[in-house]
C-alpha positions in Angstrom: 0.0 0.0 0.0 1.0 3.6 -0.5 1.8 5.8 2.5 -1.4 7.8 2.1 -3.6 4.7 2.2 -1.8 3.4 5.3 -2.3 6.6 7.1 -6.0 6.8 6.1 -6.6 3.2 7.4 -4.9 3.9 10.8 -6.6 7.3 11.3 -9.3 7.5 13.9 -12.7 8.8 12.8 -12.6 12.6 12.8 -14.6 14.7 15.2 -16.7 16.0 12.3 -17.5 12.5 11.1 -18.5 11.5 14.6 -20.8 14.6 14.9 -22.4 13.9 11.5 -23.2 10.3 12.4 -24.6 11.1 15.8 -28.3 12.2 15.6 -29.2 15.4 17.4 -31.4 15.0 20.4 -35.0 16.1 19.9 -36.1 19.2 21.6 -39.0 18.8 24.0 -41.6 21.5 24.0 -41.7 21.4 27.8 -38.0 21.7 28.6 -38.5 25.2 30.0 -36.3 27.0 27.6 -37.4 29.9 25.4 -40.5 31.9 25.4 -43.7 29.9 26.1 -46.2 29.5 23.3 -48.7 32.3 23.1 -52.3 31.5 24.2 -53.6 34.4 22.2 -54.3 35.1 18.6 -51.1 35.6 16.7 -50.9 38.4 14.0 -50.7 37.3 10.4 -48.1 39.0 8.3 -49.4 40.4 5.1 -48.2 42.8 2.4 -50.1 45.9 1.4 -49.4 48.2 -1.5 -50.0 51.9 -0.9 -49.0 55.1 -2.6 -45.8 56.6 -1.3 -47.6 59.8 -0.4 -50.1 57.9 1.7 -47.4 55.9 3.4 -45.4 59.1 4.2 -48.5 60.7 5.7 -49.5 57.7 7.8 -45.9 57.5 9.0 -46.1 61.1 10.3 -49.5 60.3 12.0 -48.1 57.2 13.6 -45.1 59.2 14.9 -47.3 61.8 16.5 -49.8 59.2 18.0 -46.9 57.0 19.2 -48.3 54.0 17.5 -47.0 51.7 14.9 -48.4 51.7 11.4 -49.5 48.1 12.0 -51.5 49.2 15.0 -53.2 52.0 13.0 -54.1 49.7 10.1 -55.4 47.0 12.6 -57.6 49.6 14.3 -58.9 50.7 10.9 -59.7 47.2 9.9 -61.5 46.5 13.2 -63.6 49.6 12.8 -64.4 48.7 9.2 -65.5 45.2 10.3 -67.8 46.7 12.9 -69.3 49.1 10.4 -69.9 46.2 7.9 -71.0 43.4 10.2 -74.2 42.9 8.1 -72.1 42.1 5.1 -70.2 39.5 7.1 -73.5 37.9 8.2 -74.7 37.9 4.6 -71.5 36.2 3.5 -71.8 33.6 6.2 -75.4 32.8 5.1 -74.3 32.4 1.5 -71.2 30.3 2.2 -71.9 28.2 5.3 -69.4 25.4 5.7 
């Protein structure tokens, strides 16, 4: 055999090879680490397209009101839903699951 093949045969498995062959332990959800799962409704991330002038104005308003743009938009949607509750009921009648 050549010198390289002899050295390769005598060589112990490398640390990296041992790490690759060893499976990682599964993380338990109840191990006490990290932030606990929220028991409330989680916000859904969406993308909205608005005119730059509208965005600039809402940014100024949010700064003065000390609210995020997300809070302002959420409040607007909630108000819009309250004002149009009859439409939601009509939709539910038409498309009952």
